[in-house]
Structures are given as structure tokens and as C-alpha cells.
mmCIF file of the N, C-alpha and C atoms, coordinates in Angstrom:
data_MODEL
# 
_entry.id   MODEL 
# 
loop_
_atom_site.group_PDB 
_atom_site.id 
_atom_site.type_symbol 
_atom_site.label_atom_id 
_atom_site.label_alt_id 
_atom_site.label_comp_id 
_atom_site.label_asym_id 
_atom_site.label_entity_id 
_atom_site.label_seq_id 
_atom_site.pdbx_PDB_ins_code 
_atom_site.Cartn_x 
_atom_site.Cartn_y 
_atom_site.Cartn_z 
_atom_site.occupancy 
_atom_site.B_iso_or_equiv 
_atom_site.pdbx_formal_charge 
_atom_site.auth_seq_id 
_atom_site.auth_comp_id 
_atom_site.auth_asym_id 
_atom_site.auth_atom_id 
_atom_site.pdbx_PDB_model_num 
ATOM 1   N N  . MET A 1 1  ? 101.768 92.298  92.254 1.00 0.00 ? 1  MET A N  1 
ATOM 2   C CA . MET A 1 1  ? 101.384 92.431  93.648 1.00 0.00 ? 1  MET A CA 1 
ATOM 3   C C  . MET A 1 1  ? 100.756 93.817  93.757 1.00 0.00 ? 1  MET A C  1 
ATOM 4   N N  . ASP A 1 2  ? 99.614  93.884  94.396 1.00 0.00 ? 2  ASP A N  1 
ATOM 5   C CA . ASP A 1 2  ? 98.970  95.175  94.576 1.00 0.00 ? 2  ASP A CA 1 
ATOM 6   C C  . ASP A 1 2  ? 99.409  95.849  95.874 1.00 0.00 ? 2  ASP A C  1 
ATOM 7   N N  . SER A 1 3  ? 98.790  96.978  96.207 1.00 0.00 ? 3  SER A N  1 
ATOM 8   C CA . SER A 1 3  ? 99.205  97.760  97.403 1.00 0.00 ? 3  SER A CA 1 
ATOM 9   C C  . SER A 1 3  ? 98.955  97.010  98.687 1.00 0.00 ? 3  SER A C  1 
ATOM 10  N N  . THR A 1 4  ? 98.097  95.975  98.687 1.00 0.00 ? 4  THR A N  1 
ATOM 11  C CA . THR A 1 4  ? 97.831  95.192  99.878 1.00 0.00 ? 4  THR A CA 1 
ATOM 12  C C  . THR A 1 4  ? 98.757  93.981  99.925 1.00 0.00 ? 4  THR A C  1 
ATOM 13  N N  . ARG A 1 5  ? 99.743  93.918  99.057 1.00 0.00 ? 5  ARG A N  1 
ATOM 14  C CA . ARG A 1 5  ? 100.697 92.834  98.984 1.00 0.00 ? 5  ARG A CA 1 
ATOM 15  C C  . ARG A 1 5  ? 100.091 91.480  98.624 1.00 0.00 ? 5  ARG A C  1 
ATOM 16  N N  . ARG A 1 6  ? 99.031  91.527  97.864 1.00 0.00 ? 6  ARG A N  1 
ATOM 17  C CA . ARG A 1 6  ? 98.396  90.266  97.354 1.00 0.00 ? 6  ARG A CA 1 
ATOM 18  C C  . ARG A 1 6  ? 98.742  90.128  95.891 1.00 0.00 ? 6  ARG A C  1 
ATOM 19  N N  . ALA A 1 7  ? 98.978  88.888  95.439 1.00 0.00 ? 7  ALA A N  1 
ATOM 20  C CA . ALA A 1 7  ? 99.193  88.640  94.021 1.00 0.00 ? 7  ALA A CA 1 
ATOM 21  C C  . ALA A 1 7  ? 97.921  88.916  93.244 1.00 0.00 ? 7  ALA A C  1 
ATOM 22  N N  . VAL A 1 8  ? 98.058  89.569  92.060 1.00 0.00 ? 8  VAL A N  1 
ATOM 23  C CA . VAL A 1 8  ? 96.940  89.843  91.226 1.00 0.00 ? 8  VAL A CA 1 
ATOM 24  C C  . VAL A 1 8  ? 97.068  89.110  89.902 1.00 0.00 ? 8  VAL A C  1 
ATOM 25  N N  . ASP A 1 9  ? 95.959  88.748  89.331 1.00 0.00 ? 9  ASP A N  1 
ATOM 26  C CA . ASP A 1 9  ? 95.947  88.078  88.048 1.00 0.00 ? 9  ASP A CA 1 
ATOM 27  C C  . ASP A 1 9  ? 95.761  89.023  86.882 1.00 0.00 ? 9  ASP A C  1 
ATOM 28  N N  . THR A 1 10 ? 95.089  90.168  87.138 1.00 0.00 ? 10 THR A N  1 
ATOM 29  C CA . THR A 1 10 ? 94.803  91.131  86.098 1.00 0.00 ? 10 THR A CA 1 
ATOM 30  C C  . THR A 1 10 ? 95.201  92.508  86.589 1.00 0.00 ? 10 THR A C  1 
ATOM 31  N N  . LEU A 1 11 ? 95.544  93.355  85.628 1.00 0.00 ? 11 LEU A N  1 
ATOM 32  C CA . LEU A 1 11 ? 95.886  94.721  85.909 1.00 0.00 ? 11 LEU A CA 1 
ATOM 33  C C  . LEU A 1 11 ? 94.631  95.609  85.676 1.00 0.00 ? 11 LEU A C  1 
ATOM 34  N N  . PRO A 1 12 ? 94.674  96.845  86.109 1.00 0.00 ? 12 PRO A N  1 
ATOM 35  C CA . PRO A 1 12 ? 93.509  97.711  85.890 1.00 0.00 ? 12 PRO A CA 1 
ATOM 36  C C  . PRO A 1 12 ? 93.236  97.864  84.385 1.00 0.00 ? 12 PRO A C  1 
ATOM 37  N N  . ALA A 1 13 ? 92.001  98.224  84.035 1.00 0.00 ? 13 ALA A N  1 
ATOM 38  C CA . ALA A 1 13 ? 91.575  98.294  82.625 1.00 0.00 ? 13 ALA A CA 1 
ATOM 39  C C  . ALA A 1 13 ? 92.345  99.393  81.882 1.00 0.00 ? 13 ALA A C  1 
ATOM 40  N N  . TRP A 1 14 ? 92.740  100.498 82.544 1.00 0.00 ? 14 TRP A N  1 
ATOM 41  C CA . TRP A 1 14 ? 93.411  101.534 81.846 1.00 0.00 ? 14 TRP A CA 1 
ATOM 42  C C  . TRP A 1 14 ? 94.799  101.149 81.303 1.00 0.00 ? 14 TRP A C  1 
ATOM 43  N N  . VAL A 1 15 ? 95.373  100.033 81.772 1.00 0.00 ? 15 VAL A N  1 
ATOM 44  C CA . VAL A 1 15 ? 96.659  99.600  81.315 1.00 0.00 ? 15 VAL A CA 1 
ATOM 45  C C  . VAL A 1 15 ? 96.586  99.166  79.867 1.00 0.00 ? 15 VAL A C  1 
ATOM 46  N N  . ALA A 1 16 ? 95.411  98.756  79.401 1.00 0.00 ? 16 ALA A N  1 
ATOM 47  C CA . ALA A 1 16 ? 95.248  98.335  77.994 1.00 0.00 ? 16 ALA A CA 1 
ATOM 48  C C  . ALA A 1 16 ? 95.439  99.520  77.044 1.00 0.00 ? 16 ALA A C  1 
ATOM 49  N N  . ASP A 1 17 ? 95.305  100.751 77.520 1.00 0.00 ? 17 ASP A N  1 
ATOM 50  C CA . ASP A 1 17 ? 95.462  101.939 76.678 1.00 0.00 ? 17 ASP A CA 1 
ATOM 51  C C  . ASP A 1 17 ? 96.904  102.343 76.511 1.00 0.00 ? 17 ASP A C  1 
ATOM 52  N N  . CYS A 1 18 ? 97.814  101.718 77.241 1.00 0.00 ? 18 CYS A N  1 
ATOM 53  C CA . CYS A 1 18 ? 99.240  102.065 77.119 1.00 0.00 ? 18 CYS A CA 1 
ATOM 54  C C  . CYS A 1 18 ? 99.784  101.603 75.778 1.00 0.00 ? 18 CYS A C  1 
ATOM 55  N N  . MET A 1 19 ? 100.564 102.449 75.153 1.00 0.00 ? 19 MET A N  1 
ATOM 56  C CA . MET A 1 19 ? 101.118 102.148 73.841 1.00 0.00 ? 19 MET A CA 1 
ATOM 57  C C  . MET A 1 19 ? 102.383 101.283 74.026 1.00 0.00 ? 19 MET A C  1 
ATOM 58  N N  . THR A 1 20 ? 102.756 100.606 72.979 1.00 0.00 ? 20 THR A N  1 
ATOM 59  C CA . THR A 1 20 ? 103.938 99.755  72.964 1.00 0.00 ? 20 THR A CA 1 
ATOM 60  C C  . THR A 1 20 ? 105.136 100.607 72.584 1.00 0.00 ? 20 THR A C  1 
ATOM 61  N N  . PRO A 1 21 ? 106.342 100.190 72.987 1.00 0.00 ? 21 PRO A N  1 
ATOM 62  C CA . PRO A 1 21 ? 107.554 100.956 72.623 1.00 0.00 ? 21 PRO A CA 1 
ATOM 63  C C  . PRO A 1 21 ? 107.818 101.040 71.111 1.00 0.00 ? 21 PRO A C  1 
ATOM 64  N N  . GLU A 1 22 ? 107.190 100.211 70.283 1.00 0.00 ? 22 GLU A N  1 
ATOM 65  C CA . GLU A 1 22 ? 107.399 100.309 68.829 1.00 0.00 ? 22 GLU A CA 1 
ATOM 66  C C  . GLU A 1 22 ? 106.789 101.586 68.268 1.00 0.00 ? 22 GLU A C  1 
ATOM 67  N N  . ASP A 1 23 ? 105.789 102.101 68.912 1.00 0.00 ? 23 ASP A N  1 
ATOM 68  C CA . ASP A 1 23 ? 105.166 103.364 68.487 1.00 0.00 ? 23 ASP A CA 1 
ATOM 69  C C  . ASP A 1 23 ? 106.121 104.523 68.818 1.00 0.00 ? 23 ASP A C  1 
ATOM 70  N N  . PRO A 1 24 ? 106.272 105.527 67.949 1.00 0.00 ? 24 PRO A N  1 
ATOM 71  C CA . PRO A 1 24 ? 107.218 106.597 68.227 1.00 0.00 ? 24 PRO A CA 1 
ATOM 72  C C  . PRO A 1 24 ? 106.990 107.294 69.582 1.00 0.00 ? 24 PRO A C  1 
ATOM 73  N N  . LEU A 1 25 ? 105.745 107.421 70.003 1.00 0.00 ? 25 LEU A N  1 
ATOM 74  C CA . LEU A 1 25 ? 105.479 108.023 71.324 1.00 0.00 ? 25 LEU A CA 1 
ATOM 75  C C  . LEU A 1 25 ? 105.277 106.982 72.400 1.00 0.00 ? 25 LEU A C  1 
ATOM 76  N N  . GLY A 1 26 ? 105.464 105.722 72.029 1.00 0.00 ? 26 GLY A N  1 
ATOM 77  C CA . GLY A 1 26 ? 105.132 104.621 72.959 1.00 0.00 ? 26 GLY A CA 1 
ATOM 78  C C  . GLY A 1 26 ? 105.985 104.540 74.169 1.00 0.00 ? 26 GLY A C  1 
ATOM 79  N N  . GLU A 1 27 ? 107.290 104.830 74.064 1.00 0.00 ? 27 GLU A N  1 
ATOM 80  C CA . GLU A 1 27 ? 108.191 104.642 75.229 1.00 0.00 ? 27 GLU A CA 1 
ATOM 81  C C  . GLU A 1 27 ? 107.788 105.654 76.345 1.00 0.00 ? 27 GLU A C  1 
ATOM 82  N N  . SER A 1 28 ? 107.549 106.889 75.989 1.00 0.00 ? 28 SER A N  1 
ATOM 83  C CA . SER A 1 28 ? 107.212 107.856 77.027 1.00 0.00 ? 28 SER A CA 1 
ATOM 84  C C  . SER A 1 28 ? 105.824 107.533 77.616 1.00 0.00 ? 28 SER A C  1 
ATOM 85  N N  . THR A 1 29 ? 104.922 107.097 76.809 1.00 0.00 ? 29 THR A N  1 
ATOM 86  C CA . THR A 1 29 ? 103.560 106.714 77.288 1.00 0.00 ? 29 THR A CA 1 
ATOM 87  C C  . THR A 1 29 ? 103.673 105.499 78.204 1.00 0.00 ? 29 THR A C  1 
ATOM 88  N N  . GLN A 1 30 ? 104.536 104.551 77.829 1.00 0.00 ? 30 GLN A N  1 
ATOM 89  C CA . GLN A 1 30 ? 104.751 103.345 78.632 1.00 0.00 ? 30 GLN A CA 1 
ATOM 90  C C  . GLN A 1 30 ? 105.352 103.716 79.974 1.00 0.00 ? 30 GLN A C  1 
ATOM 91  N N  . GLN A 1 31 ? 106.329 104.633 79.963 1.00 0.00 ? 31 GLN A N  1 
ATOM 92  C CA . GLN A 1 31 ? 106.919 105.081 81.228 1.00 0.00 ? 31 GLN A CA 1 
ATOM 93  C C  . GLN A 1 31 ? 105.894 105.728 82.193 1.00 0.00 ? 31 GLN A C  1 
ATOM 94  N N  . ARG A 1 32 ? 104.989 106.523 81.586 1.00 0.00 ? 32 ARG A N  1 
ATOM 95  C CA . ARG A 1 32 ? 103.912 107.126 82.366 1.00 0.00 ? 32 ARG A CA 1 
ATOM 96  C C  . ARG A 1 32 ? 103.019 106.041 82.944 1.00 0.00 ? 32 ARG A C  1 
ATOM 97  N N  . CYS A 1 33 ? 102.697 105.037 82.134 1.00 0.00 ? 33 CYS A N  1 
ATOM 98  C CA . CYS A 1 33 ? 101.853 103.933 82.641 1.00 0.00 ? 33 CYS A CA 1 
ATOM 99  C C  . CYS A 1 33 ? 102.518 103.199 83.774 1.00 0.00 ? 33 CYS A C  1 
ATOM 100 N N  . LEU A 1 34 ? 103.815 102.929 83.624 1.00 0.00 ? 34 LEU A N  1 
ATOM 101 C CA . LEU A 1 34 ? 104.567 102.242 84.714 1.00 0.00 ? 34 LEU A CA 1 
ATOM 102 C C  . LEU A 1 34 ? 104.586 103.084 85.960 1.00 0.00 ? 34 LEU A C  1 
ATOM 103 N N  . GLY A 1 35 ? 104.739 104.380 85.782 1.00 0.00 ? 35 GLY A N  1 
ATOM 104 C CA . GLY A 1 35 ? 104.723 105.296 86.932 1.00 0.00 ? 35 GLY A CA 1 
ATOM 105 C C  . GLY A 1 35 ? 103.343 105.299 87.612 1.00 0.00 ? 35 GLY A C  1 
ATOM 106 N N  . ARG A 1 36 ? 102.295 105.252 86.814 1.00 0.00 ? 36 ARG A N  1 
ATOM 107 C CA . ARG A 1 36 ? 100.934 105.240 87.372 1.00 0.00 ? 36 ARG A CA 1 
ATOM 108 C C  . ARG A 1 36 ? 100.696 103.923 88.132 1.00 0.00 ? 36 ARG A C  1 
ATOM 109 N N  . LEU A 1 37 ? 101.201 102.798 87.562 1.00 0.00 ? 37 LEU A N  1 
ATOM 110 C CA . LEU A 1 37 ? 101.071 101.550 88.279 1.00 0.00 ? 37 LEU A CA 1 
ATOM 111 C C  . LEU A 1 37 ? 101.812 101.526 89.612 1.00 0.00 ? 37 LEU A C  1 
ATOM 112 N N  . ALA A 1 38 ? 103.013 102.114 89.570 1.00 0.00 ? 38 ALA A N  1 
ATOM 113 C CA . ALA A 1 38 ? 103.800 102.204 90.817 1.00 0.00 ? 38 ALA A CA 1 
ATOM 114 C C  . ALA A 1 38 ? 103.099 103.075 91.838 1.00 0.00 ? 38 ALA A C  1 
ATOM 115 N N  . ALA A 1 39 ? 102.495 104.213 91.363 1.00 0.00 ? 39 ALA A N  1 
ATOM 116 C CA . ALA A 1 39 ? 101.774 105.078 92.305 1.00 0.00 ? 39 ALA A CA 1 
ATOM 117 C C  . ALA A 1 39 ? 100.547 104.405 92.897 1.00 0.00 ? 39 ALA A C  1 
ATOM 118 N N  . ALA A 1 40 ? 99.956  103.500 92.113 1.00 0.00 ? 40 ALA A N  1 
ATOM 119 C CA . ALA A 1 40 ? 98.765  102.781 92.614 1.00 0.00 ? 40 ALA A CA 1 
ATOM 120 C C  . ALA A 1 40 ? 99.170  101.638 93.541 1.00 0.00 ? 40 ALA A C  1 
ATOM 121 N N  . GLY A 1 41 ? 100.450 101.430 93.737 1.00 0.00 ? 41 GLY A N  1 
ATOM 122 C CA . GLY A 1 41 ? 100.903 100.423 94.666 1.00 0.00 ? 41 GLY A CA 1 
ATOM 123 C C  . GLY A 1 41 ? 101.234 99.071  94.100 1.00 0.00 ? 41 GLY A C  1 
ATOM 124 N N  . TYR A 1 42 ? 101.235 98.937  92.756 1.00 0.00 ? 42 TYR A N  1 
ATOM 125 C CA . TYR A 1 42 ? 101.585 97.658  92.119 1.00 0.00 ? 42 TYR A CA 1 
ATOM 126 C C  . TYR A 1 42 ? 103.077 97.470  92.138 1.00 0.00 ? 42 TYR A C  1 
ATOM 127 N N  . ARG A 1 43 ? 103.525 96.276  92.389 1.00 0.00 ? 43 ARG A N  1 
ATOM 128 C CA . ARG A 1 43 ? 104.965 95.922  92.379 1.00 0.00 ? 43 ARG A CA 1 
ATOM 129 C C  . ARG A 1 43 ? 105.119 94.612  91.658 1.00 0.00 ? 43 ARG A C  1 
ATOM 130 N N  . GLN A 1 44 ? 106.282 94.441  91.064 1.00 0.00 ? 44 GLN A N  1 
ATOM 131 C CA . GLN A 1 44 ? 106.610 93.200  90.352 1.00 0.00 ? 44 GLN A CA 1 
ATOM 132 C C  . GLN A 1 44 ? 107.538 92.378  91.271 1.00 0.00 ? 44 GLN A C  1 
ATOM 133 N N  . VAL A 1 45 ? 107.207 91.166  91.421 1.00 0.00 ? 45 VAL A N  1 
ATOM 134 C CA . VAL A 1 45 ? 108.032 90.252  92.263 1.00 0.00 ? 45 VAL A CA 1 
ATOM 135 C C  . VAL A 1 45 ? 108.725 89.267  91.347 1.00 0.00 ? 45 VAL A C  1 
ATOM 136 N N  . VAL A 1 46 ? 110.042 89.179  91.448 1.00 0.00 ? 46 VAL A N  1 
ATOM 137 C CA . VAL A 1 46 ? 110.826 88.299  90.610 1.00 0.00 ? 46 VAL A CA 1 
ATOM 138 C C  . VAL A 1 46 ? 111.462 87.243  91.540 1.00 0.00 ? 46 VAL A C  1 
ATOM 139 N N  . THR A 1 47 ? 111.287 86.011  91.149 1.00 0.00 ? 47 THR A N  1 
ATOM 140 C CA . THR A 1 47 ? 111.965 84.934  91.900 1.00 0.00 ? 47 THR A CA 1 
ATOM 141 C C  . THR A 1 47 ? 112.939 84.242  90.959 1.00 0.00 ? 47 THR A C  1 
ATOM 142 N N  . TYR A 1 48 ? 114.019 83.796  91.501 1.00 0.00 ? 48 TYR A N  1 
ATOM 143 C CA . TYR A 1 48 ? 115.047 83.166  90.696 1.00 0.00 ? 48 TYR A CA 1 
ATOM 144 C C  . TYR A 1 48 ? 115.754 82.091  91.535 1.00 0.00 ? 48 TYR A C  1 
ATOM 145 N N  . GLN A 1 49 ? 116.498 81.251  90.849 1.00 0.00 ? 49 GLN A N  1 
ATOM 146 C CA . GLN A 1 49 ? 117.282 80.202  91.505 1.00 0.00 ? 49 GLN A CA 1 
ATOM 147 C C  . GLN A 1 49 ? 118.725 80.757  91.625 1.00 0.00 ? 49 GLN A C  1 
ATOM 148 N N  . PRO A 1 50 ? 119.337 80.517  92.755 1.00 0.00 ? 50 PRO A N  1 
ATOM 149 C CA . PRO A 1 50 ? 120.715 80.963  92.937 1.00 0.00 ? 50 PRO A CA 1 
ATOM 150 C C  . PRO A 1 50 ? 121.694 80.270  91.948 1.00 0.00 ? 50 PRO A C  1 
ATOM 151 N N  . ALA A 1 51 ? 122.767 80.927  91.653 1.00 0.00 ? 51 ALA A N  1 
ATOM 152 C CA . ALA A 1 51 ? 123.727 80.425  90.642 1.00 0.00 ? 51 ALA A CA 1 
ATOM 153 C C  . ALA A 1 51 ? 124.366 79.115  91.056 1.00 0.00 ? 51 ALA A C  1 
ATOM 154 N N  . ASP A 1 52 ? 124.432 78.868  92.360 1.00 0.00 ? 52 ASP A N  1 
ATOM 155 C CA . ASP A 1 52 ? 125.085 77.590  92.784 1.00 0.00 ? 52 ASP A CA 1 
ATOM 156 C C  . ASP A 1 52 ? 124.224 76.342  92.497 1.00 0.00 ? 52 ASP A C  1 
ATOM 157 N N  . ARG A 1 53 ? 122.996 76.545  92.074 1.00 0.00 ? 53 ARG A N  1 
ATOM 158 C CA . ARG A 1 53 ? 122.160 75.416  91.711 1.00 0.00 ? 53 ARG A CA 1 
ATOM 159 C C  . ARG A 1 53 ? 122.184 75.102  90.211 1.00 0.00 ? 53 ARG A C  1 
ATOM 160 N N  . PHE A 1 54 ? 122.957 75.873  89.408 1.00 0.00 ? 54 PHE A N  1 
ATOM 161 C CA . PHE A 1 54 ? 122.985 75.706  88.015 1.00 0.00 ? 54 PHE A CA 1 
ATOM 162 C C  . PHE A 1 54 ? 123.357 74.273  87.576 1.00 0.00 ? 54 PHE A C  1 
ATOM 163 N N  . TRP A 1 55 ? 124.445 73.757  88.096 1.00 0.00 ? 55 TRP A N  1 
ATOM 164 C CA . TRP A 1 55 ? 124.879 72.424  87.678 1.00 0.00 ? 55 TRP A CA 1 
ATOM 165 C C  . TRP A 1 55 ? 123.950 71.348  88.125 1.00 0.00 ? 55 TRP A C  1 
ATOM 166 N N  . LEU A 1 56 ? 123.324 71.522  89.277 1.00 0.00 ? 56 LEU A N  1 
ATOM 167 C CA . LEU A 1 56 ? 122.350 70.572  89.746 1.00 0.00 ? 56 LEU A CA 1 
ATOM 168 C C  . LEU A 1 56 ? 121.173 70.475  88.766 1.00 0.00 ? 56 LEU A C  1 
ATOM 169 N N  . PHE A 1 57 ? 120.667 71.630  88.324 1.00 0.00 ? 57 PHE A N  1 
ATOM 170 C CA . PHE A 1 57 ? 119.590 71.673  87.413 1.00 0.00 ? 57 PHE A CA 1 
ATOM 171 C C  . PHE A 1 57 ? 120.009 71.108  86.045 1.00 0.00 ? 57 PHE A C  1 
ATOM 172 N N  . GLN A 1 58 ? 121.244 71.359  85.620 1.00 0.00 ? 58 GLN A N  1 
ATOM 173 C CA . GLN A 1 58 ? 121.725 70.796  84.356 1.00 0.00 ? 58 GLN A CA 1 
ATOM 174 C C  . GLN A 1 58 ? 121.779 69.287  84.435 1.00 0.00 ? 58 GLN A C  1 
ATOM 175 N N  . ALA A 1 59 ? 122.278 68.768  85.585 1.00 0.00 ? 59 ALA A N  1 
ATOM 176 C CA . ALA A 1 59 ? 122.327 67.305  85.748 1.00 0.00 ? 59 ALA A CA 1 
ATOM 177 C C  . ALA A 1 59 ? 120.936 66.660  85.739 1.00 0.00 ? 59 ALA A C  1 
ATOM 178 N N  . LEU A 1 60 ? 119.986 67.296  86.470 1.00 0.00 ? 60 LEU A N  1 
ATOM 179 C CA . LEU A 1 60 ? 118.625 66.771  86.491 1.00 0.00 ? 60 LEU A CA 1 
ATOM 180 C C  . LEU A 1 60 ? 117.994 66.802  85.105 1.00 0.00 ? 60 LEU A C  1 
ATOM 181 N N  . GLU A 1 61 ? 118.166 67.896  84.402 1.00 0.00 ? 61 GLU A N  1 
ATOM 182 C CA . GLU A 1 61 ? 117.616 67.972  83.042 1.00 0.00 ? 61 GLU A CA 1 
ATOM 183 C C  . GLU A 1 61 ? 118.230 66.950  82.115 1.00 0.00 ? 61 GLU A C  1 
ATOM 184 N N  . THR A 1 62 ? 119.542 66.730  82.222 1.00 0.00 ? 62 THR A N  1 
ATOM 185 C CA . THR A 1 62 ? 120.184 65.737  81.377 1.00 0.00 ? 62 THR A CA 1 
ATOM 186 C C  . THR A 1 62 ? 119.669 64.358  81.690 1.00 0.00 ? 62 THR A C  1 
ATOM 187 N N  . ALA A 1 63 ? 119.485 64.041  82.979 1.00 0.00 ? 63 ALA A N  1 
ATOM 188 C CA . ALA A 1 63 ? 118.972 62.750  83.394 1.00 0.00 ? 63 ALA A CA 1 
ATOM 189 C C  . ALA A 1 63 ? 117.555 62.538  82.887 1.00 0.00 ? 63 ALA A C  1 
ATOM 190 N N  . ILE A 1 64 ? 116.731 63.534  82.971 1.00 0.00 ? 64 ILE A N  1 
ATOM 191 C CA . ILE A 1 64 ? 115.337 63.385  82.490 1.00 0.00 ? 64 ILE A CA 1 
ATOM 192 C C  . ILE A 1 64 ? 115.294 63.165  81.010 1.00 0.00 ? 64 ILE A C  1 
ATOM 193 N N  . PHE A 1 65 ? 116.037 63.992  80.253 1.00 0.00 ? 65 PHE A N  1 
ATOM 194 C CA . PHE A 1 65 ? 116.003 63.809  78.792 1.00 0.00 ? 65 PHE A CA 1 
ATOM 195 C C  . PHE A 1 65 ? 116.703 62.508  78.356 1.00 0.00 ? 65 PHE A C  1 
ATOM 196 N N  . GLY A 1 66 ? 117.725 62.075  79.116 1.00 0.00 ? 66 GLY A N  1 
ATOM 197 C CA . GLY A 1 66 ? 118.370 60.773  78.851 1.00 0.00 ? 66 GLY A CA 1 
ATOM 198 C C  . GLY A 1 66 ? 117.382 59.644  79.060 1.00 0.00 ? 66 GLY A C  1 
ATOM 199 N N  . MET A 1 67 ? 116.630 59.666  80.138 1.00 0.00 ? 67 MET A N  1 
ATOM 200 C CA . MET A 1 67 ? 115.647 58.620  80.383 1.00 0.00 ? 67 MET A CA 1 
ATOM 201 C C  . MET A 1 67 ? 114.546 58.608  79.329 1.00 0.00 ? 67 MET A C  1 
ATOM 202 N N  . LEU A 1 68 ? 114.111 59.803  78.941 1.00 0.00 ? 68 LEU A N  1 
ATOM 203 C CA . LEU A 1 68 ? 113.066 59.888  77.903 1.00 0.00 ? 68 LEU A CA 1 
ATOM 204 C C  . LEU A 1 68 ? 113.565 59.322  76.582 1.00 0.00 ? 68 LEU A C  1 
ATOM 205 N N  . SER A 1 69 ? 114.818 59.610  76.201 1.00 0.00 ? 69 SER A N  1 
ATOM 206 C CA . SER A 1 69 ? 115.369 59.061  74.964 1.00 0.00 ? 69 SER A CA 1 
ATOM 207 C C  . SER A 1 69 ? 115.520 57.580  75.021 1.00 0.00 ? 69 SER A C  1 
ATOM 208 N N  . LEU A 1 70 ? 115.912 57.035  76.140 1.00 0.00 ? 70 LEU A N  1 
ATOM 209 C CA . LEU A 1 70 ? 115.988 55.592  76.297 1.00 0.00 ? 70 LEU A CA 1 
ATOM 210 C C  . LEU A 1 70 ? 114.622 54.962  76.147 1.00 0.00 ? 70 LEU A C  1 
ATOM 211 N N  . LEU A 1 71 ? 113.603 55.577  76.743 1.00 0.00 ? 71 LEU A N  1 
ATOM 212 C CA . LEU A 1 71 ? 112.256 55.059  76.641 1.00 0.00 ? 71 LEU A CA 1 
ATOM 213 C C  . LEU A 1 71 ? 111.759 55.086  75.201 1.00 0.00 ? 71 LEU A C  1 
ATOM 214 N N  . VAL A 1 72 ? 112.004 56.207  74.535 1.00 0.00 ? 72 VAL A N  1 
ATOM 215 C CA . VAL A 1 72 ? 111.566 56.328  73.124 1.00 0.00 ? 72 VAL A CA 1 
ATOM 216 C C  . VAL A 1 72 ? 112.311 55.258  72.294 1.00 0.00 ? 72 VAL A C  1 
ATOM 217 N N  . GLY A 1 73 ? 113.597 55.118  72.521 1.00 0.00 ? 73 GLY A N  1 
ATOM 218 C CA . GLY A 1 73 ? 114.382 54.113  71.771 1.00 0.00 ? 73 GLY A CA 1 
ATOM 219 C C  . GLY A 1 73 ? 113.864 52.714  72.013 1.00 0.00 ? 73 GLY A C  1 
ATOM 220 N N  . PHE A 1 74 ? 113.546 52.398  73.265 1.00 0.00 ? 74 PHE A N  1 
ATOM 221 C CA . PHE A 1 74 ? 113.033 51.083  73.601 1.00 0.00 ? 74 PHE A CA 1 
ATOM 222 C C  . PHE A 1 74 ? 111.707 50.845  72.890 1.00 0.00 ? 74 PHE A C  1 
ATOM 223 N N  . CYS A 1 75 ? 110.815 51.813  72.914 1.00 0.00 ? 75 CYS A N  1 
ATOM 224 C CA . CYS A 1 75 ? 109.537 51.712  72.259 1.00 0.00 ? 75 CYS A CA 1 
ATOM 225 C C  . CYS A 1 75 ? 109.696 51.549  70.764 1.00 0.00 ? 75 CYS A C  1 
ATOM 226 N N  . PHE A 1 76 ? 110.610 52.321  70.185 1.00 0.00 ? 76 PHE A N  1 
ATOM 227 C CA . PHE A 1 76 ? 110.850 52.241  68.732 1.00 0.00 ? 76 PHE A CA 1 
ATOM 228 C C  . PHE A 1 76 ? 111.313 50.829  68.368 1.00 0.00 ? 76 PHE A C  1 
ATOM 229 N N  . LEU A 1 77 ? 112.286 50.264  69.145 1.00 0.00 ? 77 LEU A N  1 
ATOM 230 C CA . LEU A 1 77 ? 112.775 48.897  68.828 1.00 0.00 ? 77 LEU A CA 1 
ATOM 231 C C  . LEU A 1 77 ? 111.743 47.864  69.082 1.00 0.00 ? 77 LEU A C  1 
ATOM 232 N N  . ARG A 1 78 ? 110.873 48.105  70.038 1.00 0.00 ? 78 ARG A N  1 
ATOM 233 C CA . ARG A 1 78 ? 109.838 47.146  70.379 1.00 0.00 ? 78 ARG A CA 1 
ATOM 234 C C  . ARG A 1 78 ? 108.779 46.997  69.255 1.00 0.00 ? 78 ARG A C  1 
ATOM 235 N N  . ILE A 1 79 ? 108.452 48.136  68.625 1.00 0.00 ? 79 ILE A N  1 
ATOM 236 C CA . ILE A 1 79 ? 107.395 48.058  67.603 1.00 0.00 ? 79 ILE A CA 1 
ATOM 237 C C  . ILE A 1 79 ? 107.926 47.915  66.200 1.00 0.00 ? 79 ILE A C  1 
ATOM 238 N N  . TRP A 1 80 ? 109.227 48.091  66.047 1.00 0.00 ? 80 TRP A N  1 
ATOM 239 C CA . TRP A 1 80 ? 109.802 47.993  64.703 1.00 0.00 ? 80 TRP A CA 1 
ATOM 240 C C  . TRP A 1 80 ? 109.724 46.569  64.180 1.00 0.00 ? 80 TRP A C  1 
ATOM 241 N N  . PRO A 1 81 ? 109.158 46.345  63.009 1.00 0.00 ? 81 PRO A N  1 
ATOM 242 C CA . PRO A 1 81 ? 109.034 44.961  62.517 1.00 0.00 ? 81 PRO A CA 1 
ATOM 243 C C  . PRO A 1 81 ? 110.402 44.340  62.161 1.00 0.00 ? 81 PRO A C  1 
ATOM 244 N N  . SER A 1 82 ? 110.565 43.099  62.568 1.00 0.00 ? 82 SER A N  1 
ATOM 245 C CA . SER A 1 82 ? 111.862 42.438  62.307 1.00 0.00 ? 82 SER A CA 1 
ATOM 246 C C  . SER A 1 82 ? 111.885 41.729  60.999 1.00 0.00 ? 82 SER A C  1 
# 
């Protein structure tokens, strides 16, 4: 999100010059880059699902994969030569 609170798809070109933390000087350079992004008004927005929905999502995922496996099993038995 930029300083006008709009979602952005790309960051400024100077961000490409930031080093990665694997480089010995990379962590301090990366911290400076993050500071510069914050000073320019960029913010990171994180969305998450509340913990009380965990079992609902687990049940939905189990149902979806169960239905897919039944479908695959049916197709396999249907085309398997007798």
C-alpha cells in the first residue's frame, strides 16, 4: 500500500538495488531499504483468518479432497479393463 492507501503491484525501481540478508552487509542494507520504503509511505497489509475458523477450513478441505478421491477412484474403476 502506498502513501495514498492504494494497493500497488510494483515497488520503486531503487528497491532492486537492496541486498539480500545472505550477503554479509545485506541485513543492514535491507533495513535501510525498509526504512526508506516506510519513509516513502509504503505499508504492508496482512490479512488472516481468525483461529476459530480453523476446524471449519479443515472440514471443508477434507470434504473437497474426499470428493476428488472418490471421483478419481470412480474414473479409475470405470476405465479399468475387466
